[in-house]
N, C-alpha and C positions, 0 to 999 in steps of 0.2 A: 603909784599906780603900775599895773603891768605894762609891759611893751607892747609897742604895736607889732613888733615882727618875733619870728621862731621857725625853726626849720623843722620839717617832715623827712628829708632826704628823698632826693631822685635817684631813678637809674643814671648808673656810671653811663650808659649811652648818651643818657641827656645832660651830662656833665652836672648833674646836680644832687647835691645832700638833701634830697627832698625838703624845700622848706616852706612851711605855711606862714610864714611871717617872719622867720629870720632864720638866724645860722644854729644849725644842730637843735633847734628847739622844737618851736610849735608857732601857730598862728598867735594872735593877739587876742586875750580872752576877752570876751564879750565885755565885762567889766573895764577893759582899759580901752575900748573905743570910745574916746572922749568926743563930746559935742561942744559945740561954740559955747555953751553956758557953764561948761565944766563939768555938767552931770554926766555920770555914766549909765551903763547900761542898767544895773541894778537898783539905782536909784530912781528910774523911771515907773511909776506903782501904777498897775492896773486897778482899776475900782472892781468891787466884788461882781457889780452889776455887767462890766465890760467881761470878764473873763466868763460869768456865765451864759452871755452872748456868743461869744467865741464857742463854746460848748455846742449852745443850742445849734450855732450853724453848722456843726459838723453831721453831714447828711450821709458820709459812708461809712462812719465809724461808728463805735459804741458812743452812747450817750453820756457814760461817763470818761470818756477820754479827754486826758491832758493835753496841755500846749505843744507838747512834743510828742504824743501818741504811744506813751507808755515805753520808753528807751529800755526799760527794766527787762521788758518782754521779748526784745526781738530777737531772731534767730541768730546762730552763728553763721558766719560767712567763710564760704574756703577759697584761700586765696593761694596764688604761686608760692607763698612763703610759709603756709602753714593754715591751720583753721584760727580764723579771729573773731572775738567776741567783744563786743561792749559790755562792761560791768560798771553800774552805778556806783560812785565813790562812797565808801562808809569811814568816817572820820576816824574811829576807834580802830580800824583795820586798817587803814590805807595813809595815813597820815604819815608817818616816819618814812614808808617809802616816796612819796609824790615830794616832801621837803627833799631828802636828799636830790632826786633830780633837780628840783628848782635851785639848788646850790652848786650844781654843775657850771663851772664857768661860761661855757657855751649856751646853756639856758638862761642862766641869771642876766647873760647881757641884754637879753631882749624881753625876757617876761618881767625883769625886776622885781621876784618875788624870794630873794636869796635872804638868809637869816634863819632864826630860829624856827620851829615849828608853828608858833604862834603867827606868822605871818602868812604861810600856806594855810594854815587852819581859818583864818580870817577870811581868805580869798575865796576858799571851798566854801565854808559856811554862808557866806553871803548867797550863794547860789543854791544850796541845800535849803537857806530858809525864805529864799525868795518866792514867786509866785510860779515857777516852774519854767519860766521862758529860757532857762540855760543849765544843762544837765551834765555836771563833772562826771567822767568815766574813766576807769581804767582800761586800757586795750591788752587784751589779754590773747597771747598768740602761743597755740599748744600749750595751753594750761599754765603759762610765765605771765605775769603782768610785765610789760615791756614797753609802756606807753601811756600819756594821760591825754585826754580828748575832752573838748568842751563842743556838745550840741546845743545849738541855741536858735531861738527863733530871729533872725535877721530883720526880720519885718516889724519886731518889736524892739529892735536894738537903736542906740541913736545913730547907726551907720545908715538906717535907712533914711534918715535926712540927706544923705548923698548920694543917694543913686534912685531909679525910679523902681523902688520895692515892689514887688507883687506878694497879696496874702500868702501865707505861710512858708514864702521863703526860708530856707533854713541856712545856715552858718555851720562851719567847721573850724576849730582851733585843734592845734595838736604840737605835742612834743614827744620826741623819742629819748626814751630813757637810757639807753645803754649805749656806749661810743660804740660797740660792736654791729648795733643795728644800721648804723648811720653811713650814708655813702653806696650803699649796695643794692638798692632798687626796694629797700622794705618800706621806707614811706610812701612811694608812690604806689605801690600794691595796696598800702592800707588807706591812702586818699580813695582809690577808686572803690576798695571794699565797703569804705564806711558812707560814701555817697550813695552807692547802690543800696545799702540799708536803708538809709534814709528814703530812697525813693519807693522801695520794697515796702516799707512800714508807714510812711507816710502819704498816703495817695493824695491829699489835697495839695502837696508840695509838688510844684512844678521844676522847681530847681533846687540846686544846692549852690551855695555861694562862699567865696573867700576873698580876703583884701590883704595880700602879700605888698611888703613895701615893692615899689615900683623897680627901685634899683637891685632886688634882690632877684638876680637873672636865674640864681639856681631854684628857688623858689618857683616863679613863674614857669620855668623850664619844667618842673616837677608836676605842677598842676595839670600843664598841657599833656604830659605823659598820662596822666590819671584821666584824661578825659574830660577836662574843664577847656574853656575857652576864653580868650582875652576878650572882656566885653567894653571896659572903657578905664581912662587914667581918672581916679577920684581925687580931689584936694581934701584929704581930711584934718582935721586940726592938729594931727601931729606928724602927718607923714603924706608924700604921694603916693597913692597906692594903685595897683594893679587890680580891679575888678574881675576875680575868675568867677566863670559859671558853668556848670555841669546842668545841661538842660535835661529832662525827661525825655523828649523826643528823639534827642541825639544819642543818648546812653548806650546803646548799641552799636553806633557808627563811629564815635570817638573812644 
């Protein structure tokens, strides 16, 4: 099972390597957010009827919108570190790169997906073959793939059993692939950019959430620098977590 933590790296002024859940890598993948019964995100199956109801309930988007409002079509974002875009992962194109990142010791310590390509492939395919509640993406900065993101429906995740989730709450998991991108504010810039992309392209989503390990001070600091606020301490099955929230009404204030 993937880890509870991994980092995104914070602005040096915040003394953070931005971490979205652990050191030098990213936040806990949705499939790694365990629930008390041992089920993980991708084992929670939505019925066809419920998926249809969710789509029908969308009064602000197209009738055929998916659970995450077409991440593949989201526009690029201009950030202080360059032009950034989320590109949904394609196994045949991206597996070797993501596997290499997962075998970086700083990443492997928290994502626990080190090993041959088959390990990473199984993790990614579980999302690609699922109902669309989690979308694995490459983070492309100035045309260079340099990070891995998972954009997921936190309200449909076991995480929702541990906090008062709202419909369409959207979660972010992140790892930075290159050592050169860590510790110089890149992660913080990308966290803010991706949260803004979620809020720009998901009109029904009122907030973006993440759950770094409470002991991971650099991670919490990075989220604060990216406009998130500390909302609560969560007792998750495998860690004490800091529930970090970026609110739509406060996005231009924090």
